RODRENDREN-489730 format. One line per field, with one value per residue (C-alpha): residue number from 1; residue in three letters; x, y, z. Coordinates in steps of 0.05 Angstrom, whole numbers, plus 5000, padded with zeros to 4 digits. Each point is the difference from the previous one (the first is absolute). Example, Ala and Ser with C-alpha at 12.3 -4.5 7.8 and 13.67 -1.06 7.14 Angstrom:
BEGIN
i <- 1_2
aa <- ALA_SER
x <- 5246_5027
y <- 4910_5069
z <- 5156_4987
***
This chain:
BEGIN
i <- 1_2_3_4_5_6_7_8_9_10_11_12_13_14_15_16_17_18_19_20_21_22_23_24_25_26_27_28_29_30_31_32_33_34_35_36_37_38_39_40_41_42_43_44_45_46_47_48_49_50_51_52_53_54_55_56_57_58_59_60_61_62_63_64_65_66_67_68_69_70_71_72_73_74_75_76_77_78_79_80_81_82_83_84_85_86_87_88_89_90_91_92_93_94_95_96_97_98_99_100_101_102_103_104_105_106_107_108_109_110_111_112_113_114_115_116_117_118_119_120_121_122_123_124_125_126_127_128_129_130_131_132_133_134_135_136_137_138_139_140_141_142_143_144_145_146_147_148_149_150_151_152_153_154_155_156_157_158_159_160_161_162_163_164_165_166_167_168_169_170_171_172_173_174_175_176_177_178_179_180_181_182_183_184_185_186_187_188_189_190_191_192_193_194_195_196_197_198_199_200_201_202_203_204_205_206_207_208_209_210_211_212_213_214_215_216_217_218_219_220_221_222_223_224_225_226_227_228_229_230_231_232_233_234_235_236_237_238_239_240_241_242_243_244_245_246_247_248_249_250_251_252_253_254_255_256_257_258_259_260_261_262_263_264_265_266_267_268_269_270_271_272_273_274_275_276_277_278_279_280_281_282_283_284_285_286_287_288_289_290_291_292_293_294_295_296_297_298_299_300_301_302_303_304_305_306_307_308_309_310_311_312_313_314_315_316_317_318_319_320
aa <- MET_LYS_LEU_GLY_HIS_ALA_TRP_VAL_GLY_ARG_ILE_ASP_SER_PRO_SER_TYR_ALA_GLN_ALA_GLY_ARG_ILE_LEU_GLU_ALA_ILE_ALA_PRO_ALA_THR_CYS_ARG_SER_ASP_PRO_PRO_GLN_ALA_ARG_TRP_ALA_HIS_ARG_LEU_ALA_ALA_LEU_LEU_SER_ILE_ALA_ALA_THR_LEU_LEU_SER_SER_CYS_ALA_GLN_PRO_GLN_LEU_ALA_ALA_THR_PRO_ALA_PRO_VAL_VAL_LEU_HIS_LEU_ALA_GLY_SER_THR_SER_MET_GLN_PRO_LEU_LEU_ARG_ASP_LEU_ALA_ALA_ALA_TYR_SER_GLU_ARG_TYR_PRO_TYR_VAL_SER_PHE_ASP_PHE_ALA_GLU_MET_GLY_SER_THR_ALA_GLY_LEU_GLU_ALA_LEU_ARG_ARG_GLY_ASN_ALA_ASP_LEU_ALA_LEU_VAL_SER_ARG_GLU_LEU_ALA_PRO_GLU_GLU_GLU_LEU_ASP_ALA_GLN_SER_GLY_GLU_ARG_PRO_LEU_ALA_TYR_THR_VAL_ILE_ALA_LEU_ASP_GLY_ILE_ALA_VAL_ILE_VAL_ASN_GLU_ARG_ASN_PRO_LEU_ARG_SER_LEU_GLY_GLN_PRO_GLU_LEU_ARG_LYS_VAL_LEU_THR_ALA_GLN_VAL_THR_ASP_TRP_ALA_ASP_LEU_GLY_THR_PRO_ALA_GLY_GLU_ILE_THR_VAL_VAL_SER_ARG_GLU_ASP_GLY_SER_ALA_THR_ARG_THR_VAL_PHE_GLU_GLU_LEU_VAL_MET_ASN_GLY_ARG_PRO_VAL_THR_PRO_MET_ALA_ILE_ILE_MET_PRO_GLY_SER_GLN_ALA_VAL_ARG_ASP_TYR_VAL_ALA_ALA_HIS_GLU_GLY_ALA_ILE_GLY_TYR_VAL_SER_ILE_GLY_TYR_LEU_GLY_GLN_GLY_LEU_ALA_ALA_LEU_ALA_ILE_GLU_ALA_VAL_GLN_PRO_GLN_GLY_GLU_SER_ILE_GLU_ASP_GLY_SER_CYS_PRO_LEU_THR_ARG_PRO_PHE_LEU_LEU_VAL_THR_LEU_PRO_ASN_PRO_SER_SER_ALA_VAL_THR_ALA_PHE_VAL_GLN_PHE_ALA_GLN_SER_VAL_ALA_ALA_GLN_ALA_ILE_VAL_ARG_ARG_THR_TYR_ALA_GLY_ALA_SER_SER_SER_ILE_ARG_ARG
x <- 5000_5026_4978_5038_5063_4997_4997_5056_5045_4990_5008_5063_5036_5054_4958_4947_5046_4980_4927_5011_5030_4940_4952_5039_4993_4926_4981_4965_5047_4952_5012_5076_4993_4957_5028_5035_4943_4949_5045_5005_4925_4991_5051_4968_4932_5028_5033_4936_4960_5048_4997_4925_4998_5047_4960_4935_5028_5024_4932_4966_4976_5044_4963_5008_5026_4944_5004_5014_4937_4981_4956_4974_4980_4941_4979_4949_4928_4946_4956_5048_5003_4944_5029_5072_4984_4966_5059_5049_4962_5001_5075_5017_4962_5046_5063_4990_5066_4974_4958_4973_4996_4948_5001_4936_5019_4974_5033_5043_5027_5013_5044_5039_5010_5027_5049_5025_5012_4944_4960_5016_4937_4955_4926_4974_4927_5009_5043_5069_5009_5050_5051_4993_5009_5057_5054_5000_5073_5033_4949_5002_4941_5006_4945_4975_4927_4955_4924_4969_4926_4949_4955_4934_4984_4930_4957_4967_4940_4969_4959_4938_5005_4953_5044_5033_5023_5029_5027_5068_4971_4955_5057_5044_4946_4995_5075_5009_4941_4956_4950_4997_4934_4981_4931_5030_5019_4931_5010_4973_5025_5064_5066_5054_5066_5059_5057_5067_5072_5062_5052_5048_4947_5002_4926_4986_5047_4969_4929_5010_5032_4945_4938_5016_5039_5057_4958_5004_4940_4966_5044_4942_5013_5019_5071_5018_5071_4986_4951_4976_4985_4958_4964_4985_4975_4952_4974_4984_4968_4938_5013_5072_5030_5072_5045_5043_5033_4952_5041_4966_4928_4959_4946_4971_5016_4969_5042_4969_4997_5035_4973_4959_5063_5015_5073_5020_5051_4959_4989_5074_5019_4956_5019_4930_5016_5016_5040_5058_5073_5060_5030_5076_5056_5058_5073_5067_5036_5040_4956_5023_4986_4947_4963_5006_4972_4938_4988_5004_4951_4951_4998_4991_4938_4987_5006_4958_4945_5000_4998_4940_4958_4987_5039_5020_5063_5065_4992_4937_5005_4980_4954_5015
y <- 5000_5068_5027_4944_5012_5074_4988_4947_5047_5055_4957_4964_5066_5015_5057_4949_4948_5016_4999_4932_4973_5027_4968_4935_5000_5013_4955_4936_4939_4962_5051_4990_4943_5042_5035_5066_5042_4963_5007_5075_5004_4964_5044_5063_4977_4986_5068_5035_4962_5022_5072_4999_4973_5055_5054_4972_5001_5071_5022_4974_5058_5010_5001_5067_4997_5005_5067_4998_5006_5071_5021_5071_5026_5049_5036_5054_5019_4949_5036_4982_4926_4976_5037_4981_4927_5000_5034_4954_4938_5026_5015_4932_4967_5034_4990_4937_5010_5064_4995_5052_5009_5048_5035_5039_5055_5067_5050_5036_4935_4975_5061_4987_4927_5024_5048_4947_4951_4953_5010_5007_5041_5041_5002_5069_5020_5075_5056_5004_5055_5055_4975_4929_5021_5050_5003_5071_4999_4966_5019_4929_4955_4941_4961_4988_4985_4980_5010_4935_5013_5049_4974_5025_4998_4973_5016_4935_4977_4932_4977_4996_5074_5036_5062_5008_5073_5055_5069_5017_5045_4944_4950_5044_5005_4925_4989_5053_4972_5061_4952_4934_4968_4977_5029_5069_4982_4976_4925_4954_5017_4968_5020_5019_4964_5036_4955_5032_4982_5002_5055_4995_4975_5037_4988_5036_5057_5012_4991_5051_5048_4995_4991_5024_5063_4973_4984_4930_4954_4991_4970_4952_4967_4927_4997_4945_4981_4990_5007_4928_5008_5063_4964_4939_5040_5043_4939_4967_5060_5033_5066_5009_5050_5002_5014_4955_4998_4982_4936_4974_5010_4938_4956_5026_5073_5060_5058_5068_5051_5062_5064_4954_4968_4926_4981_4959_4998_5043_5057_4999_5003_5060_5036_5002_4954_5045_4947_4981_4983_4969_4931_5006_4950_5031_4979_5024_5044_4942_4938_4932_4978_4951_5057_5046_4946_4990_5075_5005_4942_5036_5057_4955_4994_4930_5022_5062_4957_4963_5067_5024_4940_5037_5065_5057_4995_5034_5051_5030_5064_5015_5058_5041
z <- 5000_4983_5067_5035_4959_5015_5075_4997_4961_5052_5061_4974_4992_5054_5029_5020_5030_5071_4981_4970_5064_5040_4952_5001_5076_5000_4941_5020_5000_4956_4946_4994_4951_4954_4939_5015_4973_5043_5061_4990_4992_5067_5033_4974_5023_5069_5003_4978_5052_5055_4975_4999_5071_5025_4965_5028_5071_4991_4977_5063_5045_5061_5066_5036_5070_5051_5037_5074_5043_5020_5059_5001_5069_4999_5063_5016_4983_5015_4949_4944_5016_4953_4940_5014_5010_4932_4967_5035_4976_4928_5006_5029_4944_4951_5042_5043_5035_5033_5063_5048_5075_5028_5067_5016_5049_4974_4954_5051_5029_4929_4986_5064_4980_4933_5032_5048_4943_5022_4936_4926_4987_5045_4983_5015_4989_5007_4973_5032_5052_4980_5051_4973_4928_5010_5054_5026_5021_4941_4947_4974_4987_5048_4966_4930_4985_4943_4997_4976_5013_5030_5054_5027_5075_5011_5060_5017_5041_5011_4941_5044_5014_4950_4998_4932_4995_5044_4990_5030_5055_5025_4995_5043_5053_5002_5005_5055_5040_4992_4970_5039_4977_4931_5009_4993_4929_4980_5011_5054_5070_5026_5030_4950_5010_4966_4977_4984_4985_5043_5004_4942_4952_4934_4991_5066_4982_4932_5027_5055_4951_4947_5043_5070_4981_5041_5062_5029_5003_5068_5055_5012_4932_4997_4973_4951_4978_4926_4942_5006_5074_4986_4944_5043_5059_4959_4963_5067_5037_4973_5035_4978_4952_4976_4941_4956_4931_4945_4991_5064_4979_4996_5032_5065_4985_4967_4975_5011_4945_5028_4970_4953_4971_5007_5013_4939_4945_4952_5050_5019_4926_4986_5064_5031_5059_5059_5039_4956_5014_4964_5008_5000_4993_5038_4995_5022_4948_4968_5003_4976_4928_5026_5036_4939_4954_5044_5005_4924_4993_5046_4950_4939_4959_5027_5072_4991_4971_5067_5037_4961_5020_5065_5004_4954_4959_5019_4944_5033_5039_5072_5012_5063
***
């Protein structure tokens, strides 16, 4: 065959001597009694087979090294827990090697945990105070923060209470114990039980600023250590009234319209809700790459879609 003669002529040349020895080594022993042209064909086939195998193995996708496990420690606002747990679950689904540890302790305590190095992120459900945002002596910013959502504070009563709306003046009278019976508000008679939050709670700070004009609620109020505790107490006591993030609304409760506006995502978005505050993720000035990645995720389109299931998005504005 011309093709066979062509290959033999090329392989027999001195420049292919080494190739010949390699082919001789890999050629099947059973082929050595064959005519030279057949032996070269067998050798070439063997060489091509080995080359194909090597190329195939090189083309196989290489498995990436599994990243080391990461645990992010989040501390602070109890009001932010429902949202942050949803965001954390979505993030861990994308990055299974990242898990989260939550410490519910209030916004102010969360900031302290961050400063002491006991948290990677502080959850703060209020605006930072001037002294928190800027160090008066050094002029430096000791903290960095990102707004991830806007929340509404809902005034809640037991679902069996027929009251569904209050003006702010009437609400202040209730919370300062100037009005102590539900009959004075046009509902069946019964003692009003005010439920409030503890000192250091951002929800209490914002509520007293926006509703109470800086005055505290009655000292006779029942003090609860977290949003869930307020929610549970009001749901279990027909005469109770309290305030929580809209993320804690649900069965057993009725949210009052304040100045005829219901606290919900739409009214926060359009600025008509009178009781609105930001949800902040707060870090130290130079956070780790893992912290930075989660903060960036919280601002992403996917995360903001989760936010808007209940709250207003981070791009909304707060009316003061």
